[in-house]
C-alpha positions in Angstrom: -3.2 12.2 33.7 -5.2 9.4 34.5 -6.7 7.0 31.3 -10.3 7.6 31.3 -12.2 4.4 31.7 -14.4 3.1 29.3 -17.7 4.9 30.6 -16.0 7.8 30.9 -15.7 10.1 27.4 -13.1 12.1 27.0 -12.8 15.8 28.3 -15.8 14.4 31.4 -14.9 15.8 35.0 -15.0 13.7 38.1 -14.8 14.2 41.8 -12.1 12.0 43.7 -11.8 11.6 47.5 -8.0 10.6 48.4 -7.5 9.2 51.8 -3.7 8.6 53.2 -3.5 5.7 56.0 -0.7 4.9 58.1 -0.3 1.8 60.4 -2.0 -1.3 60.2 -4.8 -3.6 61.9 -6.0 -1.8 65.2 -3.4 1.1 65.2 -4.3 1.9 61.7 -5.7 5.9 61.6 -6.3 8.2 59.1 -3.2 10.5 58.5 -4.4 12.6 55.6 -7.8 13.0 54.3 -8.5 15.5 51.1 -11.8 15.8 50.8 -11.6 19.0 48.7 -12.8 18.5 44.6 -10.3 17.3 42.6 -10.7 17.9 38.8 -9.3 15.7 36.4 -9.5 16.0 32.6 -9.5 12.5 31.2 -7.0 12.2 27.6 -8.8 10.9 24.8 -7.0 8.0 23.4 -4.7 8.0 20.8 -6.2 8.2 17.4 -3.9 5.2 16.4 -1.5 2.2 17.3 0.5 3.1 20.5 0.8 5.2 23.5 0.9 5.6 27.3 3.5 3.9 29.5 5.5 0.6 28.8 3.9 -2.2 28.9 3.5 -3.1 32.8 1.1 -4.7 34.0 -2.0 -3.3 32.5 -2.7 -2.4 28.8 -5.9 -0.6 27.3 -7.5 -1.7 24.2 -9.6 0.0 21.6 -11.0 -1.3 18.4 -12.0 0.9 15.8 -13.4 0.1 12.3 -10.7 1.3 9.6 -13.6 2.2 7.0 -15.5 4.6 9.3 -13.2 5.1 12.4 -16.1 4.1 14.3 -15.8 1.6 17.6 -16.4 -2.0 17.4 -18.0 -3.5 20.0 -17.5 -7.2 20.9 -13.9 -7.3 18.9 -12.3 -10.3 19.9 -8.6 -9.2 21.6 -6.3 -11.4 22.7 -2.7 -10.7 24.3 0.3 -13.5 23.3 0.4 -16.3 21.0 -2.4 -18.4 22.6 -5.2 -18.4 24.5 -5.0 -18.4 28.6 -5.5 -17.6 32.1 -2.1 -16.0 32.5 -3.4 -12.5 34.3 -3.6 -11.9 38.1 -6.1 -8.9 38.9 -6.2 -9.2 42.4 -2.4 -8.0 43.9 -3.4 -9.8 46.9 -3.4 -13.4 45.1 -0.1 -13.1 43.0 1.7 -15.0 46.0 -0.6 -17.6 45.9 1.0 -18.4 42.2 -2.4 -19.2 40.4 -3.6 -16.6 37.5 -7.2 -16.3 37.3 -8.1 -14.1 34.4 -7.6 -14.7 30.7 -5.6 -13.2 28.0 -8.4 -12.8 25.8 -11.8 -10.5 25.8 -14.6 -8.5 23.9 -14.9 -4.9 23.9 -17.7 -2.9 25.1 -19.8 -0.6 23.5 -17.1 1.9 23.3 -14.9 -0.5 21.6 -12.5 -0.7 24.7 -11.0 -3.7 26.4 -8.6 -3.6 29.4 -6.3 -5.9 31.2 -4.3 -6.1 34.5 -1.8 -8.4 35.8 0.0 -8.1 39.0 1.8 -11.0 37.9 4.8 -11.3 35.1 2.6 -12.2 32.1 1.9 -8.6 31.1 5.1 -7.1 30.6 6.3 -5.9 26.9 6.9 -6.7 23.9 3.9 -8.7 22.9 1.7 -9.3 20.3 -1.5 -7.8 20.5 -4.3 -9.0 18.3 -7.9 -8.1 17.5 -10.6 -9.7 15.3 -14.4 -9.2 14.3 -16.9 -11.6 12.4 -16.5 -9.9 8.7 -13.2 -7.9 9.4 -10.0 -8.7 8.7 -7.3 -9.3 12.1 -4.9 -6.8 13.2 -2.0 -7.8 15.2 0.6 -5.5 16.6 3.8 -7.3 17.2 6.5 -6.6 19.9 4.5 -4.1 20.8 5.7 -2.4 24.5 2.5 0.0 25.0 0.1 -0.3 27.8 -2.3 2.0 25.4 -3.0 0.7 21.5 -5.8 1.5 19.2 -6.1 -1.4 16.8 -8.1 -0.6 13.2 -10.1 -3.5 11.5 -10.3 -3.3 7.9 -13.8 -4.5 6.4 -13.7 -7.4 4.4 -16.3 -6.1 1.6 -17.6 -8.1 -1.7 -16.1 -6.6 -4.7 -17.7 -3.7 -5.8 -19.7 -3.2 -9.0 -17.3 -1.4 -11.8 -17.6 0.0 -15.1 -15.1 1.1 -17.6 -14.6 3.9 -20.3 -13.4 2.9 -24.0 -12.4 5.5 -26.8 -9.8 6.6 -28.8 -6.9 9.3 -27.4 -6.7 12.3 -30.1 -4.7 14.9 -30.9 -1.1 12.6 -31.6 0.9 13.9 -34.2 1.4 10.5 -35.9 4.0 10.8 -38.9 4.3 8.3 -41.5 7.2 6.0 -41.9 9.2 8.5 -39.0 10.5 5.4 -37.0 8.5 6.1 -34.2 5.4 4.3 -32.7 3.1 6.9 -31.3 1.4 5.2 -28.1 -0.6 6.6 -25.0 -1.4 5.2 -21.6 -4.7 5.7 -20.0 -4.6 6.2 -16.4 -7.3 6.2 -13.7 -5.6 8.3 -10.6 -4.0 6.9 -7.8 -3.5 7.3 -4.3 -0.4 7.8 -2.1 -1.5 4.3 -0.3 -1.0 2.5 -4.0 2.0 4.3 -4.4 4.1 3.6 -1.7 3.1 0.1 -2.0 3.5 -0.2 -5.7 0.0 -1.3 -6.3 0.4 -0.2 -9.9 -3.5 -1.8 -11.1 -4.8 1.7 -11.7 -2.0 2.6 -14.2 -1.3 -0.6 -16.3 -4.0 -2.7 -17.0 -3.8 -6.4 -16.0 -7.0 -7.0 -18.8 -5.2 -7.5 -22.1 -6.7 -8.5 -25.6 -5.4 -10.0 -28.5 -4.2 -7.6 -31.0 -3.7 -7.8 -34.4 -0.9 -5.2 -34.4 0.3 -5.6 -37.9 1.0 -7.8 -41.0 4.6 -7.9 -42.1 5.4 -9.1 -45.4 7.0 -12.5 -45.9 6.4 -13.1 -42.1 3.2 -13.0 -41.8 0.1 -11.3 -39.1 1.6 -10.3 -35.5 -0.8 -11.0 -32.7 0.0 -9.3 -29.3 -0.9 -9.1 -26.1 -1.7 -5.6 -25.2 -2.8 -3.9 -22.2 -6.4 -3.0 -22.4 -5.4 0.9 -21.4 -2.9 1.3 -24.0 -3.5 3.2 -27.1 -2.1 2.9 -30.4 -3.2 4.8 -33.3 -3.5 3.7 -37.0 -0.1 4.2 -38.8 2.5 3.2 -41.0 6.2 2.5 -40.4 8.7 0.9 -42.4 10.1 -2.5 -41.8 13.3 -3.2 -44.4 11.8 -2.4 -47.5 8.2 -2.7 -46.6 5.5 -0.1 -45.4 4.0 -1.7 -42.3 0.2 -0.7 -41.5 0.0 -0.7 -37.7 -3.8 -1.3 -36.9 -5.4 0.9 -34.3 -5.7 -0.3 -30.6 -8.3 1.3 -28.8 -8.1 2.0 -25.1 -10.5 0.6 -22.4 -9.9 2.0 -18.6 -8.9 -0.1 -15.8 -12.4 -0.8 -14.3 -13.4 2.1 -11.8 -15.5 1.6 -9.3 -19.4 2.5 -9.9 -20.5 5.8 -8.0 -16.8 6.8 -7.2 -17.0 10.7 -7.4 -14.4 13.2 -8.5 -12.6 11.1 -10.9 -9.9 12.5 -13.5 -8.5 10.1 -16.2 -5.4 11.1 -17.8 -3.6 10.0 -21.2 0.0 10.2 -20.9 1.6 10.3 -24.8 4.4 9.8 -26.5 6.6 7.4 -29.2 8.4 4.8 -28.5 11.6 3.8 -31.6 10.0 1.5 -33.8 12.7 -0.7 -34.0 12.2 -1.6 -30.6 8.3 -2.7 -31.4 9.3 -4.8 -34.1 12.0 -6.5 -31.7 9.3 -7.2 -29.3 7.1 -8.5 -32.1 9.3 -10.8 -33.8 10.7 -12.6 -30.3 7.3 -12.9 -28.9 7.3 -10.7 -26.2 4.2 -9.0 -24.8 3.9 -5.3 -26.7 3.2 -4.0 -22.7 7.1 -3.9 -22.9 6.9 -0.5 -24.8 5.5 1.1 -22.0 8.9 1.5 -20.0 10.4 3.0 -23.6 7.7 5.6 -24.3 9.2 8.8 -24.7 6.4 10.7 -23.0 5.3 14.5 -24.6 2.0 14.8 -24.0 -1.4 14.4 -21.6 -4.7 14.8 -22.2 -7.5 14.6 -19.3 -10.9 13.8 -19.0 -13.2 14.2 -15.6 -16.4 12.6 -14.4 -18.1 13.7 -11.1 -19.6 10.1 -11.0 -19.0 7.0 -12.7 -22.6 5.9 -13.6 -21.5 3.3 -15.7 -20.0 2.0 -18.5 -19.3 4.5 -21.9 -17.8 3.9 -25.1 -16.4 5.9 -28.1 -14.7 8.5 -25.8 -12.0 10.7 -27.2 -9.3 12.2 -24.6 -8.0 14.9 -26.2 -3.9 14.9 -25.8 -3.1 18.0 -27.2 -1.6 19.5 -24.0 2.4 19.8 -24.4 4.5 18.3 -21.5 7.9 20.5 -20.7 11.1 17.9 -20.0 12.6 20.2 -17.5 13.4 18.3 -14.3 16.5 16.3 -14.0 16.3 13.1 -12.1 19.1 11.1 -10.6 18.7 7.6 -8.6 21.7 6.6 -6.8 23.2 5.1 -3.3 21.2 2.1 -3.9 21.5 -1.0 -1.3 23.6 -3.9 -2.4 20.6 -6.1 -2.9 19.4 -3.8 -5.5 22.3 -4.6 -8.0 21.4 -4.7 -11.6 18.2 -3.3 -11.0 16.5 -1.3 -13.3 15.7 2.6 -12.3 12.3 4.9 -12.8 11.9 8.0 -12.4 8.2 9.5 -11.9 6.8 13.2 -11.7 3.6 12.9 -10.1 0.6 15.7 -9.5 -1.9 16.1 -7.1 -5.2 17.0 -7.7 -5.9 18.8 -4.2 -2.5 20.6 -4.6 -0.8 19.0 -1.7 2.3 16.7 -2.1 0.2 13.5 -1.9 -2.5 13.8 0.6 -5.0 13.8 -2.5 -5.6 11.8 -5.8 -3.1 11.8 -7.9 -1.9 11.3 -11.7 1.3 10.6 -13.5 2.7 13.5 -15.9 5.8 12.1 -16.5 8.1 8.9 -16.2 11.1 8.0 -17.6 13.4 4.6 -17.3 17.0 6.0 -16.3 20.0 5.2 -18.3 22.9 5.0 -15.7 21.0 6.3 -13.2 20.0 9.7 -14.7 17.6 11.2 -17.1 15.2 13.7 -17.6 11.5 13.4 -16.5 8.0 15.4 -17.8 5.8 17.9 -16.2 2.6 19.9 -17.0 2.2 23.5 -16.2 0.1 24.1 -13.5 -2.6 26.1 -16.1 -5.9 25.5 -17.8 -7.5 22.0 -16.1 -4.0 21.5 -13.8 -4.0 24.9 -12.6 -3.4 24.1 -8.2 -2.2 21.0 -8.7 0.6 20.0 -6.2 4.1 18.3 -7.6 6.0 15.3 -6.1 8.5 13.2 -7.5 9.1 9.4 -7.0 12.1 7.2 -7.8 12.1 3.5 -8.0 14.5 0.6 -8.4 13.1 -2.9 -9.9 13.7 -5.8 -12.0 11.1 -5.1 -15.2 12.5 -7.9 -16.9 12.3 -10.9 -14.5 13.5 -13.4 -17.5 16.8 -12.1 -17.1 17.6 -12.9 -13.2 19.9 -15.8 -12.5 18.7 -18.7 -10.7 18.3 -18.2 -6.9 17.1 -14.7 -7.4 13.6 -15.2 -9.1 12.1 -13.7 -5.4 13.5 -10.3 -6.7 10.8 -10.2 -9.7 8.1 -8.9 -7.2 10.6 -6.7 -5.2 10.8 -2.9 -5.2 12.4 -0.4 -3.6 11.4 3.7 -3.5 11.9 7.0 -2.6 8.9 9.5 -2.8 10.1 13.1 -2.7 7.7 16.0 -1.6 10.2 18.6 -0.5 9.0 21.0 -2.8 12.3 20.3 -5.4 9.8 19.5 -8.4 7.1 22.1 -9.6 5.7 23.9 -12.2 8.7 24.9 -13.8 10.5 21.7 -13.3 13.0 20.7 -10.8 15.9 18.4 -9.8 14.8 14.9 -8.1 17.9 13.1 -6.7 16.9 9.9 -5.0 19.6 8.3 -2.9 19.7 5.8 0.2 17.4 3.1 -1.4 16.2 0.6 1.1 17.1 -3.0 0.2 15.0 -5.4 -0.6 14.4 -8.7 0.5 13.2 -12.4 0.0 10.3 -13.6 2.3 9.9 -17.0 3.7 6.9 -18.7 5.3 8.6 -21.1 7.6 5.9 -23.7 8.9 2.1 -22.9 9.0 2.3 -19.5 10.7 5.7 -18.2 11.2 6.6 -15.4 8.5 10.6 -14.3 8.3 12.4 -11.6 5.8 15.4 -9.7 6.5 15.9 -5.7 7.8 16.3 -3.9 4.6 17.4 -0.7 6.3 20.6 1.5 4.4 22.8 3.6 5.7 20.7 6.7 7.4 17.1 5.0 5.7 16.7 3.2 8.9 13.5 1.1 8.6 11.2 2.2 11.5 8.3 -0.7 10.7 7.0 -2.9 8.6 3.5 -3.8 7.7 2.1 -7.2 6.4 -1.1 -7.6 4.4 -2.1 -11.8 4.2 -4.3 -11.5 1.5 -7.0 -13.7 -0.4 -6.9 -13.0 -4.0 -9.8 -13.5 -6.0 -8.9 -14.2 -9.8 -10.1 -15.1 -13.0 -8.4 -16.9 -16.0 -9.6 -16.5 -19.4 -8.7 -16.6 -23.2 -7.8 -13.7 -24.8 -7.9 -15.4 -28.2 -6.7 -18.1 -29.8 -3.6 -16.3 -31.2 -2.2 -15.1 -27.8 -3.7 -17.7 -25.2 -4.9 -17.3 -21.9 -4.3 -14.5 -19.0 -4.8 -15.0 -15.0 -6.3 -11.6 -13.7 -6.8 -10.5 -9.9 -10.4 -9.3 -9.6 -10.7 -8.7 -6.3 -8.4 -8.4 -2.6 -9.5 -9.3 1.0 -7.2 -8.6 3.5 -7.5 -10.9 5.8 -4.5 -10.2 8.6 -2.4 -7.2 8.9 0.2 -7.3 11.1 2.7 -4.3 12.1 6.1 -4.9 13.2 8.9 -2.7 14.3 12.1 -1.8 12.2 14.0 -4.1 14.1 11.9 -7.1 14.4 12.5 -9.6 11.0 9.8 -12.6 11.7 6.5 -12.8 13.5 4.3 -16.0 14.0 0.7 -15.5 14.1 -1.0 -16.5 17.1 -3.2 -19.6 17.8 -6.5 -18.3 17.6 -9.3 -19.9 20.3 -12.2 -21.9 18.9 -15.2 -19.8 18.2 -13.3 -16.8 16.8 -13.5 -15.6 13.3 -12.0 -18.1 10.7 -10.5 -19.9 13.7 -10.3 -23.4 11.9 -8.1 -22.0 9.2 -5.8 -20.2 11.7 -7.4 -16.8 10.9 -7.3 -16.8 7.2 -9.0 -19.1 4.6 -8.9 -22.1 2.5 -8.6 -20.7 -1.0 -11.6 -21.7 -3.6 -9.8 -23.2 -7.0 -10.0 -19.4 -8.5 -8.4 -17.8 -4.9 -4.8 -17.8 -3.7 -3.8 -16.7 -0.5 -0.7 -13.7 -0.8 1.8 -12.4 1.5 2.1 -8.4 0.8 5.3 -7.0 2.5 6.2 -3.2 3.1 8.9 -1.8 5.2 9.2 2.0 5.8 11.5 4.8 6.4 9.4 8.0 7.8 12.0 10.6 6.7 9.7 13.1 7.1 9.2 12.9 10.6 11.1 15.0 12.9 12.6 12.9 15.5 12.0 9.7 13.8 9.4 6.8 14.6 8.3 5.2 17.7 6.6 2.4 17.1 5.5 2.3 21.0 4.4 6.0 20.8 3.6 6.5 17.4 0.1 6.6 14.8 0.4 4.3 12.2 -2.8 5.4 10.7 -0.8 8.8 9.9 2.1 6.9 8.5 1.5 7.7 5.1 1.9 11.6 6.2 5.8 11.1 6.5 7.0 8.2 4.5 9.9 8.5 2.4 11.6 5.7 1.4 9.8 2.1 1.0 10.4 -1.6 0.0 8.2 -3.9 -1.1 7.5 -7.9 -2.1 5.1 -10.2 -2.1 4.8 -14.3 -2.0 1.6 -16.6 -2.8 1.1 -18.8 0.1 0.6 -22.7 -0.3 
């Protein structure tokens, strides 16, 4: 089957006349002439990533918009690490030894660009890069495929947002029972956020300065509190004193204005009061109560569309959760020694196992690698949901890391279980063979290095690197608490994909005139900006036969991911 030229849409027919000649010069004669009609059905290009033969003299690249899936005309493409006339498309000129064609070009109206070389410059594996004004670059490092489809992510301005504020009701508050009642109000999340541990939708970066309580003989207890945590007013005992805990109302993580079909849940439970007192008296952030929360109840509000800010919105956490799912996390890569273990039970609003928007129905910090996590019955507003589990190893308290291990504070390893082991009646989750974690190293100005994090049969098939420009905002939340810094927007300036065995790449030197070429394809950060490298390594355990980087589809990788390892590094 022949690849379609850019001008021939997939599925078209053509007529081909084939003539074979024998002899040479005046002795040349027609040996065979085939004048019959030959019908050739052109194969549609791969929908994403790589395909075709191994890279050997011919390369076809198609560039698509990651948001719309449509072709990008005029996109810049380069093969290799720098610009040069290194290809020889004319076979008769090969012996002359002087290449005449460039390794760069721009795509046609259908998003295609083809390269041909009869010399030795177009032999894999190579790096192939594409970019366009208004988009981030995408590169495939160590690619050995003759047919590539590269998706470019638009660099968008931050969307307008809104928040919802109010109370969580239905909490069975009991005076002086030794437990602090609390709830966490969470927006829905997608699988991409889950496997990359982007939990901004779960625990707000935004904090406020909360007068939690006044303790006799000690005084006012002010605390930084994530805005999406709700605490009802209640009375507890400290030594011989009754302590009134003040209400802390919730405000959701900002929601995109106009976002449709939104589900916002309140996950409620209790924290031992003694642990809360320890956090307050030792100057800790009360965000520390979240992993200690004994989850018991859930509430839900839904919005067909986010139309603006809302205030005084109650969320009734009147649905009781069942602690019916056993969870075990074991057999971790040695680099995870001393890490904390978490187990999450999630629901998929579309009934799938991660294909749609999700919510957390239970989480538990595991003691000794085992514990029990809660689920919600598939009835009422939760009827028809899908169930899946997620086991996570991370270092929740970075202050305990020894010198030299500070890089572990941002590193996380996890396993996703969507095998059906978890259901409306609970189940058993057993997470094992967790990928390792790795420090990240920028060598020079453009070489990025890491370690292979494969472990046992959990082999890393590919890695994904996002070089991002982060917009930040630093502001005071009150004289009793100080300043906080939050990330207000992420722009992906460059994405790089590598096969699993690769542990470094060097960004190519961009030709003059290409987008952001003066900044090496990235950007010069402003006063409230910084460059950040986000790293993710994946094992695609649900893909039968494994993943071939040179004959696979990165655009569907989330359909198959079971194991993931991430880290991040702020760049100079």
